[in-house]
C-alpha positions in Angstrom: -30.3 -31.1 -22.1 -31.1 -33.0 -25.8 -28.9 -34.4 -27.5 -29.1 -32.0 -30.0 -28.4 -29.2 -28.1 -25.4 -30.4 -26.2 -23.6 -31.4 -29.8 -23.9 -27.8 -30.9 -22.8 -26.9 -27.2 -19.5 -28.9 -27.8 -19.1 -27.9 -31.1 -19.4 -24.3 -30.3 -16.8 -24.5 -27.7 -14.6 -26.5 -29.5 -14.6 -23.7 -31.9 -13.5 -21.4 -29.5 -10.4 -23.2 -28.3 -9.3 -23.9 -31.7 -9.7 -19.9 -32.1 -7.3 -19.3 -28.6 -4.8 -22.1 -30.3 -4.8 -19.6 -33.3 -4.7 -16.6 -30.8 -1.6 -14.7 -31.6 -0.8 -14.7 -27.7 -0.8 -18.8 -27.5 1.5 -18.8 -30.3 4.5 -16.2 -28.4 3.6 -18.4 -25.5 4.4 -21.2 -28.0 7.7 -19.8 -29.2 8.5 -18.5 -25.6 8.4 -21.5 -24.0 10.5 -23.3 -27.1 13.3 -20.5 -26.3 13.2 -21.2 -22.7 13.6 -24.9 -23.3 16.6 -24.3 -25.4 18.3 -21.8 -22.7 17.8 -24.8 -20.0 20.1 -27.1 -22.3 22.9 -24.2 -22.5 26.1 -25.3 -20.7 26.5 -23.1 -18.1 22.7 -22.5 -17.0 23.0 -23.5 -13.7 25.9 -21.1 -13.0 23.6 -18.5 -12.6 20.9 -19.6 -9.7 18.9 -16.7 -9.5 18.6 -16.5 -13.7 18.1 -20.4 -13.5 14.8 -20.0 -11.2 13.7 -17.1 -13.3 13.6 -19.1 -16.4 12.1 -22.3 -14.5 9.3 -20.3 -13.5 8.7 -18.8 -16.3 8.6 -21.8 -18.5 6.3 -23.6 -15.5 3.7 -20.8 -16.2 3.7 -21.3 -19.7 2.9 -24.9 -19.4 0.3 -24.4 -17.4 -2.1 -22.7 -20.0 -0.5 -24.2 -23.0 -0.8 -27.7 -21.1 -4.6 -27.0 -19.7 -5.1 -25.8 -23.5 -4.2 -29.2 -25.3 -5.8 -30.9 -22.6 -9.5 -29.2 -22.8 -9.3 -29.2 -26.8 -8.5 -33.2 -26.4 -11.6 -33.2 -23.9 -14.2 -31.6 -25.7 -13.0 -33.5 -29.3 -13.7 -37.0 -27.3 -17.1 -35.3 -25.9 -18.3 -34.2 -29.2 -18.0 -37.5 -30.6 -19.9 -39.2 -28.0 -22.7 -36.8 -28.5 -22.8 -38.0 -32.1 -23.4 -41.8 -31.1 -25.5 -41.4 -28.0 -29.2 -42.6 -28.4 -31.3 -39.7 -27.8 -33.0 -41.5 -24.8 -30.0 -42.6 -22.8 -31.0 -40.1 -20.2 -28.4 -41.0 -17.9 -25.4 -40.3 -20.7 -26.9 -37.6 -21.7 -26.9 -35.9 -17.8 -23.4 -37.3 -17.5 -22.5 -35.1 -20.9 -24.4 -32.2 -19.7 -21.6 -32.3 -16.4 -18.9 -32.8 -18.8 -19.9 -29.7 -20.5 -20.5 -27.4 -17.7 -16.7 -28.7 -16.5 -15.5 -27.7 -19.9 -16.9 -24.3 -19.8 -15.1 -23.8 -16.2 -11.6 -24.6 -17.8 -12.4 -22.7 -20.7 -12.9 -19.6 -18.4 -10.0 -20.6 -16.4 -8.0 -20.5 -19.9 -9.6 -17.1 -21.0 -8.8 -15.4 -17.2 -4.6 -16.7 -17.9 -4.6 -15.6 -21.1 -5.1 -12.2 -19.9 -2.3 -12.6 -17.2 0.8 -11.0 -19.1 2.1 -8.9 -16.6 5.6 -9.0 -14.9 4.7 -10.4 -12.0 1.3 -11.7 -12.7 2.7 -15.2 -12.1 3.9 -14.6 -8.4 3.0 -15.3 -5.2 0.8 -12.1 -3.7 1.4 -10.2 -0.2 -2.4 -8.8 0.7 -2.4 -5.8 3.7 -5.9 -5.0 4.7 -6.6 -1.7 6.8 -9.4 -0.6 8.7 -10.6 3.3 7.6 -13.6 4.9 8.3 -16.3 3.5 10.2 -14.5 2.4 14.0 -15.7 -1.1 15.7 -17.9 -1.9 12.0 -14.8 -0.9 10.0 -12.6 -2.9 12.1 -14.8 -6.1 12.1 -15.3 -5.5 8.3 -11.5 -5.9 7.7 -11.7 -9.1 9.5 -15.1 -9.9 7.0 -12.5 -9.3 4.0 -9.8 -11.5 5.3 -12.6 -14.2 5.9 -13.4 -13.7 2.4 -9.8 -13.6 0.7 -9.4 -16.9 2.9 -12.4 -18.5 1.5 -11.4 -17.3 -1.8 -8.0 -18.6 -1.6 -8.9 -22.2 -0.4 -11.6 -22.6 -3.2 -9.0 -21.7 -5.5 -5.9 -24.2 -4.4 -4.1 -21.3 -2.7 -2.2 -21.5 0.6 -2.3 -19.0 3.1 0.2 -17.6 5.8 -0.2 -15.1 7.9 2.4 -12.5 8.5 1.6 -9.6 10.7 -1.9 -8.7 12.8 -3.0 -6.2 14.9 -6.5 -7.3 16.4 -8.9 -4.5 17.6 -10.5 -4.9 21.0 -14.0 -5.3 19.8 -13.2 -8.0 17.5 -12.0 -8.0 14.0 -8.9 -5.9 12.6 -6.9 -2.2 12.7 -4.7 -4.3 9.9 -3.6 -7.8 9.0 -1.2 -9.4 6.3 -1.1 -12.4 4.8 0.9 -14.7 2.2 -1.1 -16.0 -0.7 0.6 -18.6 -2.4 0.2 -20.5 -5.8 -0.3 -20.5 -9.4 -0.8 -16.8 -10.9 -2.1 -15.4 -7.2 -0.6 -11.6 -8.1 -2.2 -11.9 -11.5 -5.4 -12.6 -9.9 -5.6 -10.8 -6.6 -4.2 -7.4 -8.0 -7.9 -6.3 -9.2 -8.6 -6.5 -5.5 -6.2 -3.7 -4.8 -8.5 -0.4 -3.2 -11.2 0.7 -0.8 -13.9 -1.7 0.0 -17.2 -0.5 1.4 -19.8 -1.8 3.4 -23.4 -0.8 4.0 -25.4 -2.7 6.8 -27.4 -2.6 10.0 -24.6 -2.3 12.2 -24.4 -4.8 15.3 -22.8 -2.2 17.3 -25.5 0.3 16.8 -28.5 -0.4 19.6 -30.5 1.7 17.6 -30.4 -0.8 14.5 -29.4 2.2 12.2 -27.4 1.9 8.9 -23.9 2.1 8.9 -21.3 2.4 5.8 -17.7 1.5 6.8 -14.4 1.3 4.7 -11.3 -1.1 4.7 -8.4 -0.9 2.4 -6.6 -3.9 0.3 -3.2 -3.5 -0.9 -1.7 -6.2 -2.9 1.4 -7.1 -3.8 3.9 -9.3 -5.6 6.1 -11.8 -3.1 9.6 -10.5 -4.6 12.0 -12.7 -3.2 15.1 -11.6 -4.7 15.1 -8.6 -7.6 18.5 -7.1 -8.2 16.5 -3.6 -9.8 14.7 -3.3 -6.3 17.8 -1.5 -4.5 17.4 -1.2 -0.7 20.5 1.0 0.9 21.3 0.1 4.8 21.4 3.8 5.3 17.6 4.3 4.1 16.1 1.8 6.7 15.3 1.4 10.2 15.2 -1.4 12.2 13.0 -1.6 15.3 12.2 -4.7 17.2 9.4 -5.7 19.7 7.8 -8.0 21.5 5.3 -10.3 19.5 1.7 -10.8 20.9 0.3 -13.9 22.2 -2.3 -15.5 23.9 -1.4 -14.7 27.2 0.0 -16.5 30.3 3.0 -19.1 29.4 2.4 -18.3 25.9 3.4 -14.5 26.0 6.4 -13.9 24.1 9.4 -12.7 26.3 11.8 -12.0 23.5 11.9 -9.1 21.1 11.5 -11.4 18.2 8.9 -8.7 16.3 10.5 -7.0 13.6 9.4 -3.6 12.2 11.3 -2.3 9.2 11.0 1.3 8.3 12.1 2.7 4.6 13.2 6.2 5.0 12.6 7.2 1.5 9.2 6.4 0.6 8.0 6.1 4.8 6.8 2.4 3.6 6.6 0.7 7.3 6.2 -3.4 7.0 6.6 -5.5 10.4 6.3 -9.2 10.9 5.3 -11.3 13.9 4.4 -14.7 13.4 7.7 -16.4 12.7 9.0 -18.5 15.3 12.4 -16.2 15.8 13.8 -12.5 15.2 15.9 -14.1 12.0 12.8 -15.4 10.3 10.6 -12.4 11.1 13.1 -10.1 9.9 13.7 -12.2 6.4 10.3 -12.2 5.7 9.8 -8.2 6.8 12.7 -7.6 4.0 10.4 -9.9 1.3 7.4 -7.5 2.3 9.5 -4.3 1.8 11.1 -5.7 -1.8 7.5 -6.2 -2.9 6.0 -3.2 -1.8 8.9 -1.1 -3.4 8.0 -3.4 -6.5 4.9 -2.7 -6.4 5.3 1.0 -5.9 7.4 1.0 -9.0 5.2 -0.2 -11.0 2.7 1.9 -9.6 4.6 5.0 -10.5 5.4 3.6 -14.2 1.8 3.2 -14.8 1.0 7.0 -12.8 3.6 8.3 -15.6 1.8 6.4 -18.2 -2.2 7.2 -16.9 -2.8 4.0 -17.4 -3.1 2.8 -13.6 -6.5 1.0 -12.5 -7.6 0.1 -8.9 -5.3 2.4 -7.1 -5.6 2.9 -3.4 -7.1 6.5 -2.2 -8.3 7.5 0.8 -10.0 4.7 3.0 -13.4 6.8 3.1 -16.6 7.8 1.3 -16.1 8.3 -2.5 -12.9 6.4 -2.9 -14.1 2.7 -3.1 -13.5 0.4 -5.9 -16.4 -2.0 -4.9 -19.6 -1.8 -2.2 -21.3 -4.6 -0.3 -24.2 -3.5 0.3 -26.7 -5.7 3.0 -29.5 -2.7 3.2 -31.7 -1.5 2.3 -31.2 -4.2 -0.7 -28.7 -6.8 -1.1 -25.9 -5.9 -4.0 -22.1 -6.3 -4.5 -20.9 -4.0 -7.0 -17.8 -2.9 -8.7 -17.1 0.6 -9.7 -14.4 0.4 -12.1 -16.4 -2.2 -14.2 -20.1 -1.6 -12.8 -20.1 -5.7 -12.4 -22.9 -7.0 -10.0 -23.8 -9.7 -8.1 -27.3 -9.2 -5.8 -26.0 -12.7 -3.6 -23.6 -10.5 -1.5 -23.4 -13.9 0.8 -21.7 -15.7 -2.1 -19.6 -13.1 -2.5 -18.3 -12.5 1.3 -17.9 -16.5 0.9 -15.0 -16.0 -1.5 -16.9 -16.2 -4.7 -14.7 -13.5 -6.2 -13.5 -15.3 -9.7 -16.7 -13.4 -11.7 -15.7 -9.9 -10.4 -11.9 -10.5 -11.0 -12.2 -12.1 -14.8 -14.4 -9.3 -15.3 -11.8 -6.6 -13.9 -9.1 -8.4 -16.2 -10.8 -8.3 -19.1 -11.9 -4.4 -19.2 -8.4 -3.5 -17.9 -6.7 -5.0 -21.2 -9.5 -3.4 -23.3 -8.6 0.1 -21.5 -4.9 -0.5 -21.9 
C-alpha cells in the first residue's frame, strides 16, 4: 500500500476512534466506572458478597471497553506519525504499517461490537442448548455440525467450553446437546444465535443422493449463578436422578449421578450428567434452570413490548433465522438481517462474527 493511502487510512481511523471517545455511551461508561470505583471504597463494601461481586464484574466489563479504546487510540497515533516520516521507497516498513492497519481495523470492529452490548446479561457467560428438529438423521448430524461450529467460534474468540449434557444419536450427531461457554461478553455475542438454523445439502444418508433440508434449534441463555429476582420454590420443581451415559465396559456409571430438574409451572426441563458426582450435577442443573428462567423472564418482557428479536419457533420449515445452503449453490443467509456469505465452509468452521455484529447493529437500530 502506498504511503499516501496508508496516511489517509490511519488518519480516518483515528477520527473514528476520537468520535467513539465523544460518544454519549462512552461518556456514560466513563461516568459509571468512576461511580463504581467510589462504591468499592465504601467501608461496608465487602459485607454484601453478592453485591461486591456484581460491582467488580461490571467494573471489569467497563474497563475492557475503555482500556481497549485508549490502547487503540495510542496505537493509531503512533502509526499515523510513522506514516509521515517513513520513506516512500521503504517497502518493508510500508508492508509492516499495512499489517498494523489491518490489526487496528480488527480492534475497531471489536470495540464497535462492545459498544452494542449494553443488555443486563450481556457481560455474562452463556449456556447454549442445541436440539435436532425436522429432518431425521440429517437433522441429528446437523445438530452435531452446529455444535462443532460453536466450539470453533469459541476457540477463535478465546472462550472456554464445558459440555453439560448430551443425547447422542445412534447414526451420529446429537438429538440434543448443551454446553457452557465462558469468557468476556459471551452471552452478549451468542444471543444473536438464538433460533432455528436450516441446512440444505445432498444427504449422505440418501442412497439416491437427493437434496435434503433439515433443522436444528439453538437456545442461548445467560449463566445466572445467583439472582434474587429468580425465585425457585421447592414445591415448583421435580428432581429425578438417573444413570449417566458412559463409554461401556468398566467405564459405565453404576450410580444414579445424572440429574434432571423439571420446573412444573413453566414446563422447563434441564439435565446434567457430565459432572463427577450427583451433587455437582444437581448444582449445575439448578444453574441451568436459573438461566432458563432468566431468559424466559427477559423474553416475556420483550414479547410484551413487541421488541423481541430472534425468538425460538417450531424447528421446521418457515421458522428459520438462518439458512446454510450447500446445494444447488453455496450461501449462508441470516433471514433477520439479510446478511449473506457465500463461503459456507468458512462459516461452518466458526467464522460467525460478521453475522453476529450485523445482527447486533440492526437490533439496536430497530429498538
